[in-house]
One Martini backbone bead per residue (centre of mass of N, CA, C, O) as a GRO file, in nm:
protein
  189
    1MET     BB    1   0.201   0.214  -0.424
    2PRO     BB    2   0.054  -0.033  -0.328
    3SER     BB    3  -0.135  -0.261  -0.421
    4PHE     BB    4  -0.444  -0.385  -0.385
    5ASN     BB    5  -0.340  -0.673  -0.313
    6ILE     BB    6  -0.159  -0.587  -0.081
    7HIS     BB    7  -0.373  -0.441   0.091
    8LEU     BB    8  -0.564  -0.691   0.113
    9ALA     BB    9  -0.361  -0.883   0.240
   10ILE     BB   10  -0.324  -0.710   0.494
   11ALA     BB   11  -0.616  -0.699   0.582
   12ASN     BB   12  -0.663  -1.002   0.610
   13LYS     BB   13  -0.440  -1.044   0.823
   14TYR     BB   14  -0.546  -0.838   1.026
   15MET     BB   15  -0.819  -0.991   1.080
   16GLU     BB   16  -0.672  -1.236   1.212
   17ASN     BB   17  -0.523  -1.054   1.449
   18HIS     BB   18  -0.790  -0.876   1.477
   19ASP     BB   19  -1.067  -0.684   1.570
   20ILE     BB   20  -1.324  -0.702   1.318
   21ARG     BB   21  -1.659  -0.637   1.249
   22ASP     BB   22  -1.652  -0.472   0.955
   23LYS     BB   23  -1.503  -0.606   0.698
   24GLU     BB   24  -1.602  -0.446   0.445
   25GLU     BB   25  -1.526  -0.165   0.558
   26PHE     BB   26  -1.227  -0.228   0.600
   27LEU     BB   27  -1.159  -0.301   0.307
   28THR     BB   28  -1.253  -0.039   0.181
   29GLY     BB   29  -1.055   0.141   0.341
   30SER     BB   30  -0.787  -0.012   0.245
   31ILE     BB   31  -0.843   0.143  -0.062
   32ALA     BB   32  -0.974   0.434  -0.073
   33PRO     BB   33  -0.723   0.634  -0.114
   34ASP     BB   34  -0.689   0.541  -0.433
   35PHE     BB   35  -0.984   0.695  -0.517
   36ALA     BB   36  -0.835   0.954  -0.470
   37GLU     BB   37  -0.661   1.224  -0.425
   38LYS     BB   38  -0.356   1.134  -0.332
   39ALA     BB   39  -0.222   1.388  -0.197
   40LYS     BB   40  -0.465   1.413   0.002
   41SER     BB   41  -0.519   1.113   0.105
   42HIS     BB   42  -0.191   1.103   0.192
   43TYR     BB   43  -0.054   1.365   0.298
   44SER     BB   44   0.130   1.507   0.107
   45ILE     BB   45   0.459   1.617   0.010
   46ILE     BB   46   0.560   1.851  -0.215
   47LEU     BB   47   0.871   1.852  -0.398
   48GLU     BB   48   1.089   2.022  -0.561
   49ASN     BB   49   1.342   1.827  -0.686
   50ALA     BB   50   1.314   1.547  -0.584
   51THR     BB   51   1.408   1.272  -0.493
   52LEU     BB   52   1.301   0.963  -0.479
   53ALA     BB   53   1.333   0.929  -0.175
   54GLU     BB   54   1.189   1.187  -0.099
   55GLU     BB   55   0.921   1.137  -0.234
   56LEU     BB   56   0.853   0.871  -0.074
   57LYS     BB   57   0.869   0.998   0.215
   58ASN     BB   58   0.618   1.219   0.129
   59LYS     BB   59   0.359   1.047   0.049
   60VAL     BB   60   0.322   0.998   0.375
   61ILE     BB   61   0.148   1.167   0.651
   62ILE     BB   62   0.050   1.056   0.941
   63GLU     BB   63   0.021   1.298   1.127
   64ASN     BB   64  -0.188   1.450   0.951
   65PHE     BB   65  -0.406   1.244   0.964
   66LEU     BB   66  -0.432   1.237   1.286
   67LYS     BB   67  -0.504   1.548   1.317
   68GLN     BB   68  -0.779   1.513   1.110
   69ASN     BB   69  -0.836   1.219   1.255
   70GLU     BB   70  -1.046   0.962   1.358
   71ILE     BB   71  -1.063   0.625   1.498
   72LYS     BB   72  -1.378   0.467   1.498
   73THR     BB   73  -1.393   0.278   1.253
   74ASP     BB   74  -1.332   0.031   1.039
   75TYR     BB   75  -1.279   0.214   0.804
   76ASP     BB   76  -1.066   0.394   0.938
   77LYS     BB   77  -0.869   0.156   0.984
   78GLY     BB   78  -0.831   0.100   0.687
   79VAL     BB   79  -0.702   0.371   0.615
   80PHE     BB   80  -0.473   0.367   0.810
   81LEU     BB   81  -0.342   0.106   0.706
   82HIS     BB   82  -0.287   0.202   0.433
   83LEU     BB   83  -0.098   0.442   0.502
   84LEU     BB   84   0.107   0.274   0.669
   85ALA     BB   85   0.183   0.089   0.436
   86ASP     BB   86   0.293   0.308   0.255
   87LYS     BB   87   0.510   0.423   0.440
   88ILE     BB   88   0.671   0.159   0.477
   89PHE     BB   89   0.720   0.092   0.181
   90PHE     BB   90   0.873   0.370   0.110
   91THR     BB   91   1.092   0.354   0.366
   92SER     BB   92   1.175   0.008   0.368
   93PHE     BB   93   1.159  -0.187   0.116
   94PHE     BB   94   1.378  -0.026  -0.033
   95ASP     BB   95   1.677   0.008  -0.127
   96ASP     BB   96   1.884   0.259  -0.146
   97GLU     BB   97   2.056   0.178  -0.390
   98TYR     BB   98   1.824   0.155  -0.582
   99LEU     BB   99   1.711   0.449  -0.556
  100GLN     BB  100   1.991   0.573  -0.662
  101THR     BB  101   1.991   0.405  -0.961
  102VAL     BB  102   1.695   0.527  -1.023
  103ASP     BB  103   1.451   0.662  -1.182
  104LYS     BB  104   1.118   0.749  -1.151
  105ASP     BB  105   1.017   0.597  -1.405
  106THR     BB  106   1.150   0.324  -1.357
  107PHE     BB  107   1.027   0.266  -1.093
  108ARG     BB  108   0.730   0.270  -1.190
  109LYS     BB  109   0.753   0.049  -1.396
  110ASN     BB  110   0.857  -0.169  -1.210
  111LEU     BB  111   0.622  -0.172  -1.010
  112TYR     BB  112   0.390  -0.230  -1.212
  113TYR     BB  113   0.503  -0.485  -1.316
  114SER     BB  114   0.509  -0.630  -1.035
  115TYR     BB  115   0.217  -0.642  -0.989
  116GLY     BB  116   0.152  -0.834  -1.223
  117LYS     BB  117   0.347  -1.068  -1.092
  118THR     BB  118   0.182  -1.077  -0.791
  119ASN     BB  119  -0.132  -1.104  -0.799
  120ALA     BB  120  -0.188  -1.408  -0.814
  121TYR     BB  121  -0.030  -1.487  -0.557
  122LEU     BB  122  -0.186  -1.308  -0.356
  123THR     BB  123  -0.478  -1.406  -0.414
  124GLU     BB  124  -0.421  -1.699  -0.324
  125LYS     BB  125  -0.275  -1.672  -0.046
  126TYR     BB  126  -0.499  -1.423   0.068
  127ASN     BB  127  -0.789  -1.439  -0.032
  128ILE     BB  128  -0.880  -1.230  -0.250
  129LYS     BB  129  -1.140  -0.980  -0.223
  130PHE     BB  130  -1.323  -0.743  -0.346
  131PRO     BB  131  -1.486  -0.483  -0.283
  132LYS     BB  132  -1.791  -0.411  -0.402
  133LYS     BB  133  -1.751  -0.099  -0.449
  134TYR     BB  134  -1.457  -0.178  -0.636
  135GLU     BB  135  -1.454  -0.428  -0.822
  136LYS     BB  136  -1.453  -0.315  -1.122
  137GLU     BB  137  -1.209  -0.125  -1.105
  138ILE     BB  138  -0.994  -0.335  -1.014
  139ALA     BB  139  -1.021  -0.535  -1.240
  140GLU     BB  140  -0.923  -0.337  -1.456
  141ILE     BB  141  -0.644  -0.254  -1.326
  142THR     BB  142  -0.549  -0.579  -1.267
  143LYS     BB  143  -0.545  -0.739  -1.554
  144CYS     BB  144  -0.257  -0.730  -1.541
  145ASN     BB  145  -0.050  -1.004  -1.617
  146THR     BB  146   0.161  -1.261  -1.688
  147THR     BB  147  -0.017  -1.323  -1.964
  148ASP     BB  148   0.019  -1.011  -2.047
  149LYS     BB  149   0.245  -0.910  -2.280
  150LYS     BB  150   0.190  -0.595  -2.304
  151CYS     BB  151   0.319  -0.551  -2.000
  152GLU     BB  152   0.599  -0.626  -2.131
  153THR     BB  153   0.949  -0.556  -2.093
  154LYS     BB  154   1.297  -0.566  -2.095
  155GLU     BB  155   1.335  -0.328  -1.874
  156GLU     BB  156   1.172  -0.467  -1.666
  157VAL     BB  157   1.159  -0.514  -1.305
  158CYS     BB  158   1.127  -0.715  -1.035
  159VAL     BB  159   1.073  -0.560  -0.690
  160LEU     BB  160   0.872  -0.812  -0.564
  161PRO     BB  161   0.950  -1.036  -0.372
  162PHE     BB  162   0.776  -1.268  -0.220
  163GLY     BB  163   0.918  -1.290   0.058
  164LYS     BB  164   0.920  -0.981   0.111
  165LEU     BB  165   0.613  -0.946   0.094
  166ASP     BB  166   0.531  -1.129   0.319
  167LYS     BB  167   0.689  -0.983   0.545
  168PHE     BB  168   0.542  -0.718   0.510
  169ILE     BB  169   0.255  -0.823   0.564
  170GLU     BB  170   0.311  -0.925   0.842
  171GLU     BB  171   0.413  -0.668   0.978
  172VAL     BB  172   0.168  -0.485   0.921
  173SER     BB  173  -0.063  -0.681   1.045
  174ASN     BB  174   0.066  -0.660   1.350
  175ILE     BB  175  -0.020  -0.385   1.391
  176ASN     BB  176  -0.137  -0.169   1.634
  177LEU     BB  177  -0.327   0.099   1.564
  178ASP     BB  178  -0.382   0.222   1.841
  179GLU     BB  179  -0.084   0.229   1.941
  180TYR     BB  180   0.028   0.383   1.715
  181ALA     BB  181  -0.141   0.640   1.724
  182LYS     BB  182  -0.052   0.710   2.025
  183SER     BB  183   0.256   0.725   1.959
  184CYS     BB  184   0.220   0.967   1.759
  185ASN     BB  185   0.102   1.166   1.968
  186ASP     BB  186   0.367   1.150   2.149
  187THR     BB  187   0.525   1.125   1.873
  188TYR     BB  188   0.709   1.070   1.615
  189CYS     BB  189   0.654   0.852   1.329
   0.00000   0.00000   0.00000
């Protein structure tokens, strides 16, 4: 899943581009799925012996979320934005070649290492402030940063280039959630 900082950067940019009345509720919703049992909160399909690419493709099933939920509040919009960001992140951010050349453990290590490398950049550029409800938990989770040497090993690689992250954040924050949900109801997402 994208880091809290990535989700909050997307949410902040989304609020610049769209009308959100209750910003704190929207921000809270934009990270809430990661504080629940992830397979359930992300409507995942778990496949035995799945390849890394197959596993990532099935981490979020937007159609199942929309079948079981209505998007009525800004909190609901935040949750939907979170799931949509996860889906796009795992189905289009990483090159197929990279996903075919790394195993699942290496991918996870590289991803979490990359979060540490990008957190300060994202926090500054996107003026990230953690929702009050999760402030303490997120601060503890994200304390690993580029100055914390215990977080680094020689095997880990940063897989989240700043430019590509900025493009991803811009792309997802420009999606009209109401139109996207309607198009999902009309066709397969």
